[in-house]
LUMTIVEX-921389 format. One line per field, with one value per residue (C-alpha): residue in one letter; x, y, z; residue number from 1. Coordinates in Angstrom, 3 decimals, always signed. Example, Ala and Ser with C-alpha at 12.3 -4.5 7.8 and 13.67 -1.06 7.14 Angstrom:
2
sedo: a:s
east: +12.300:+13.670
north: -4.500:-1.060
up: +7.800:+7.140
bake: 1:2
This chain:
56
sedo: m:a:d:p:n:h:p:e:h:a:d:l:k:r:w:y:g:a:n:f:d:p:t:d:i:s:e:t:k:i:a:a:r:l:a:k:i:a:n:r:k:p:k:t:k:l:p:a:t:k:s:k:r:q:i:n
east: +9.203:+12.401:+13.287:+14.655:+14.377:+10.648:+8.471:+6.482:+9.386:+9.639:+5.723:+5.778:+8.721:+6.959:+3.717:+5.825:+7.613:+11.160:+13.423:+12.224:+14.317:+12.783:+14.918:+14.213:+11.668:+10.882:+9.139:+8.369:+6.703:+4.529:+3.547:+2.403:+0.318:-1.133:-2.387:-3.922:-5.651:-6.771:-7.955:-10.296:-13.985:-16.523:-18.655:-21.814:-22.731:-23.667:-26.777:-26.215:-27.316:-27.773:-26.536:-29.085:-26.617:-25.978:-26.742:-28.633
north: +14.297:+12.353:+12.218:+15.530:+14.232:+13.723:+16.203:+17.348:+17.609:+21.407:+21.998:+19.391:+21.129:+24.626:+22.856:+21.474:+24.453:+23.067:+20.622:+16.941:+14.270:+10.926:+9.703:+12.388:+10.599:+11.861:+9.177:+11.598:+13.894:+11.124:+9.740:+13.256:+13.706:+10.067:+10.762:+14.255:+12.520:+9.572:+12.026:+14.042:+13.865:+13.504:+16.498:+14.462:+11.122:+8.228:+6.601:+3.045:+0.150:-3.504:-5.987:-8.442:-11.013:-10.019:-12.761:-11.456
up: -17.739:-17.305:-21.045:-22.176:-25.828:-25.564:-27.663:-24.783:-22.160:-22.334:-21.896:-18.977:-17.230:-17.659:-16.092:-13.126:-12.467:-11.615:-12.967:-12.587:-10.844:-10.741:-8.004:-5.885:-3.526:+0.008:+1.989:+4.676:+2.011:+0.552:+4.077:+4.991:+1.868:+1.869:+5.429:+4.447:+1.688:+4.153:+6.724:+4.474:+5.484:+2.596:+1.815:+2.279:+4.104:+1.803:+2.832:+4.244:+2.073:+2.953:+0.567:-0.770:-0.023:+3.601:+6.065:+8.989
bake: 1:2:3:4:5:6:7:8:9:10:11:12:13:14:15:16:17:18:19:20:21:22:23:24:25:26:27:28:29:30:31:32:33:34:35:36:37:38:39:40:41:42:43:44:45:46:47:48:49:50:51:52:53:54:55:56
């Protein structure tokens, strides 16, 4: 997306919906999005399994 001479640049720009600036990094936005992902709850609980190598 950062290379205007790349053959897929126009398509990626349309897909992204705006100009792309690879230097425009917001630490606050990244932290907020990662926190949202980290706080997701699984749809189902996975069964607990014991490792065969586990020492009791």
